[in-house]
N, CA, C and O of each residue as an XYZ file, in Angstrom:
328
protein
N     111.254     97.252     91.703
C     111.941     96.197     90.985
C     111.526     95.280     92.743
O     111.526     95.927     93.790
N     111.251     93.923     92.709
C     111.739     93.012     93.619
C     112.618     93.300     94.382
O     112.552     93.857     95.479
N     113.778     92.790     93.613
C     114.862     92.777     94.059
C     115.860     94.127     95.203
O     116.884     94.233     95.878
N     114.766     94.825     94.800
C     115.297     96.168     95.495
C     114.811     96.503     96.523
O     115.049     97.590     97.050
N     113.877     95.442     97.095
C     113.279     95.567     98.213
C     114.104     94.833     99.370
O     114.408     93.649     99.228
N     114.468     95.560    100.534
C     115.302     94.898    101.421
C     114.366     94.340    102.908
O     113.190     94.701    102.877
N     114.760     93.555    104.106
C     114.261     93.680    105.141
C     114.530     94.704    105.810
O     115.698     95.094    105.799
N     113.675     95.324    106.470
C     113.433     96.758    107.209
C     113.042     97.758    106.390
O     112.392     98.613    106.992
N     113.225     98.003    105.042
C     112.817     98.940    103.824
C     111.229     99.540    104.979
O     110.734     99.071    106.004
N     110.995    100.409    104.360
C     109.672    100.980    104.827
C     108.583    101.201    103.925
O     108.632    102.169    103.166
N     107.689    100.487    103.917
C     106.500    100.669    102.638
C     105.067    101.177    103.013
O     104.553    101.801    103.941
N     104.742    100.697    102.034
C     103.140    101.009    102.198
C     102.162    100.578    101.316
O     102.548     99.944    100.335
N     101.006    100.783    101.455
C      99.945     99.752    100.783
C      99.796    100.738     99.427
O      99.551    101.828     99.943
N      99.811    100.935     98.024
C      99.075    101.500     97.128
C      98.067    102.583     97.231
O      97.986    103.754     96.858
N      96.998    101.358     98.180
C      95.971    102.042     98.433
C      95.975    103.186     99.553
O      95.131    104.066     99.384
N      96.874    103.307    100.764
C      97.536    104.201    101.660
C      97.277    103.046    102.378
O      96.997    101.930    101.940
N      97.464    103.633    104.170
C      97.531    103.157    105.150
C      98.668    103.525    105.735
O      99.475    104.280    105.193
N      98.866    102.858    107.248
C     100.066    103.501    107.528
C     101.685    102.783    107.243
O     101.714    101.598    106.910
N     102.647    103.349    107.351
C     104.233    103.366    106.553
C     104.264    101.664    107.723
O     103.703    101.601    108.817
N     105.039    100.534    107.089
C     105.052     99.203    107.749
C     106.445     99.126    107.606
O     107.075    100.128    107.268
N     107.143     97.778    107.880
C     108.717     98.214    107.741
C     108.684     95.983    107.483
O     108.382     95.097    108.284
N     109.028     95.938    106.396
C     109.539     94.805    105.692
C     110.281     93.904    106.758
O     111.360     94.187    107.278
N     109.569     92.836    106.983
C     110.117     91.600    107.786
C     110.391     90.653    107.091
O     111.472     90.121    107.346
N     109.531     90.039    105.918
C     110.373     88.939    105.301
C     109.566     88.983    104.240
O     108.376     89.273    104.362
N     110.322     88.601    102.665
C     110.581     88.761    101.700
C     110.267     87.346    101.582
O     110.628     86.569    102.466
N     109.498     86.875    100.361
C     109.146     85.399    100.018
C     108.293     85.303     98.693
O     107.094     85.534     98.535
N     109.400     84.834     97.645
C     108.766     84.731     96.185
C     107.849     86.437     95.992
O     108.556     87.310     96.495
N     106.854     86.874     95.555
C     106.098     87.690     95.470
C     105.536     87.936     96.560
O     104.550     88.597     96.232
N     105.535     87.821     97.685
C     105.186     88.184     99.048
C     105.826     88.745    100.422
O     106.407     88.077    101.278
N     105.594     90.048    100.425
C     106.293     90.551    101.697
C     105.293     90.531    102.821
O     104.086     90.668    102.622
N     105.983     90.306    104.350
C     105.398     90.095    105.062
C     105.512     91.549    105.802
O     106.699     91.868    105.728
N     104.735     92.615    106.521
C     105.086     93.654    107.267
C     104.324     93.303    108.538
O     103.614     92.429    109.035
N     105.096     94.951    108.869
C     104.284     94.906    110.413
C     104.912     96.392    111.042
O     105.724     97.313    110.962
N     104.045     95.899    111.566
C     103.329     98.030    112.131
C     102.893     98.270    113.163
O     102.874     97.232    113.824
N     102.471     99.186    113.764
C     101.532     99.724    114.876
C     100.589    100.403    114.717
O     100.574    101.589    114.389
N      99.433     99.487    115.005
C      98.176    100.353    114.830
C      97.102    101.495    115.470
O      97.213    101.637    116.687
N      96.616    101.890    115.152
C      96.373    103.374    116.211
C      96.311    103.039    117.966
O      96.455    103.981    118.746
N      96.115    101.805    118.415
C      96.011    101.597    119.291
C      97.392    101.087    120.114
O      97.437    100.586    121.237
N      98.505    101.379    119.189
C     100.161    100.695    119.318
C     100.050     99.362    119.727
O     101.123     98.974    120.188
N      99.321     98.648    119.739
C      99.857     97.336    118.845
C      99.964     96.817    117.428
O      99.333     97.026    116.392
N     101.376     95.785    117.889
C     102.210     95.414    116.773
C     101.071     94.586    116.073
O     100.200     93.831    116.506
N     101.448     95.057    114.736
C     100.114     93.931    113.870
C     101.109     93.751    112.810
O     102.085     94.498    112.724
N     100.827     92.492    111.759
C     101.846     91.897    110.767
C     100.644     91.171    110.245
O      99.771     90.521    110.821
N     100.910     91.551    108.650
C     100.481     90.928    107.128
C     101.324     90.534    106.629
O     102.482     90.849    106.903
N     100.837     89.379    105.371
C     101.467     89.361    104.018
C     100.645     89.946    103.163
O      99.418     90.022    103.104
N     101.810     90.486    102.286
C     100.797     91.350    100.818
C     101.465     90.599     99.718
O     102.456     89.873     99.806
N     100.870     90.849     98.833
C     101.505     90.583     97.589
C     102.257     91.891     97.157
O     101.974     93.033     97.518
N     103.238     91.517     96.340
C     104.563     92.732     95.794
C     103.767     93.863     95.293
O     103.805     95.056     95.596
N     102.986     93.170     94.398
C     102.242     94.103     93.740
C     100.799     95.535     94.372
O     100.123     96.397     93.812
N     100.944     95.120     95.518
C      99.866     95.962     96.189
C     100.937     96.914     97.086
O     100.415     97.794     97.771
N     102.377     96.786     97.116
C     103.024     98.053     97.897
C     103.902     98.895     97.338
O     104.381     98.661     96.228
N     104.256    100.124     98.149
C     105.323    100.685     97.486
C     106.328    101.237     98.388
O     106.108    101.121     99.594
N     107.493    101.872     97.967
C     108.337    102.285     99.250
C     107.848    103.465     99.523
O     107.773    104.308     98.629
N     107.488    103.694    100.626
C     106.509    104.863    101.416
C     107.334    106.138    101.648
O     106.707    106.976    102.297
N     108.589    106.511    101.286
C     109.282    107.828    100.844
C     109.329    107.963     99.741
O     110.149    108.870     99.599
N     108.860    107.549     98.418
C     108.271    108.314     97.420
C     109.418    107.722     96.283
O     109.869    108.543     95.484
N     109.807    106.547     96.223
C     111.032    106.595     95.439
C     110.406    105.617     94.158
O     110.854    105.678     93.013
N     109.485    104.870     94.503
C     109.002    104.183     93.530
C     108.402    102.588     93.977
O     108.762    101.954     94.969
N     107.267    102.100     92.816
C     106.436    100.712     93.307
C     107.651     99.738     92.861
O     108.580     99.889     92.068
N     107.275     98.736     93.659
C     108.263     97.809     94.018
C     107.754     97.038     92.607
O     108.673     96.411     92.082
N     106.367     96.957     91.836
C     105.887     95.702     91.102
C     106.102     96.480     89.691
O     105.131     96.505     88.935
N     106.825     96.862     89.446
C     107.843     98.140     88.162
C     108.689     97.948     87.909
O     108.752     96.994     88.684
N     109.859     97.940     87.340
C     111.500     98.039     86.963
C     111.745     99.475     87.337
O     111.457    100.347     86.517
N     112.136     99.720     88.239
C     112.782    100.779     88.798
C     113.928    100.430     89.282
O     114.412     99.320     89.506
N     114.374    101.636     89.442
C     116.034    101.798     90.156
C     116.025    102.515     91.418
O     115.164    103.394     91.394
N     116.718    102.459     92.600
C     116.879    103.321     93.669
C     117.937    104.151     92.853
O     118.761    103.784     92.015
N     117.783    104.802     93.126
C     119.237    106.072     92.847
C     119.582    105.822     94.340
O     118.987    105.637     95.401
N     121.186    105.937     93.749
C     121.970    105.912     95.001
C     122.270    107.725     94.981
O     122.206    108.416     93.964
N     122.600    108.226     96.375
C     123.254    109.585     96.639
C     123.989    110.166     96.039
O     124.045    111.378     95.831
N     125.198    108.620     95.401
C     126.743    109.536     94.129
C     125.914    109.534     92.895
O     126.352    110.362     92.096
N     124.810    108.858     92.437
C     124.243    108.754     91.033
C     123.541    110.307     91.174
O     122.950    110.903     92.074
N     124.096    110.740     89.234
C     123.052    112.086     89.102
C     121.921    111.345     88.466
O     122.037    110.137     88.261
N     120.653    112.102     88.085
C     119.655    111.842     87.298
C     120.303    111.155     86.286
O     119.947    109.982     86.392
N     120.922    111.256     85.538
C     121.361    111.362     83.981
C     121.841    109.715     83.978
O     121.787    108.929     83.033
N     122.372    109.454     85.490
C     123.570    107.895     85.513
C     122.281    107.050     85.462
O     122.285    106.016     84.794
N     121.238    107.415     86.098
C     119.861    106.257     86.481
C     119.142    105.798     85.143
O     119.178    106.522     84.147
N     118.592    104.768     85.147
C     117.455    104.323     84.408
C     116.200    104.720     84.462
O     115.410    104.656     83.521
N     115.993    105.098     85.438
C     114.412    105.862     85.678
C     113.544    106.335     84.721
O     112.955    107.403     84.891
N     113.348    105.439     83.405
C     112.361    106.495     82.497
C     110.671    106.300     82.631
O     109.741    106.482     81.846
N     110.748    105.938     83.726
C     108.964    105.559     84.044
C     108.612    106.898     85.108
O     109.003    107.092     86.259
N     107.818    107.630     84.328
C     107.338    108.426     85.415
C     105.812    108.470     86.400
O     104.747    107.949     86.070
N     106.062    109.168     87.539
C     105.531    108.820     88.661
C     105.081    110.465     89.158
O     104.510    110.651     90.232
């Protein structure tokens, strides 16, 4: 869910690509930064529905909560299979 996304989170495009760091969140637009193959810093804005958590927790365009380490699987409302 978009309100779970925070500045500093590591995300990626759903279509693939390098891991990116969230720099800014404004409405449904997320500005990310990353280093390209030549180690040059890049920046671009993406629609929220185009990105997902790079560590595999879920897509931000869907209603899905992050699990806290102290939560057991039954404590979460994750009922969307991925």
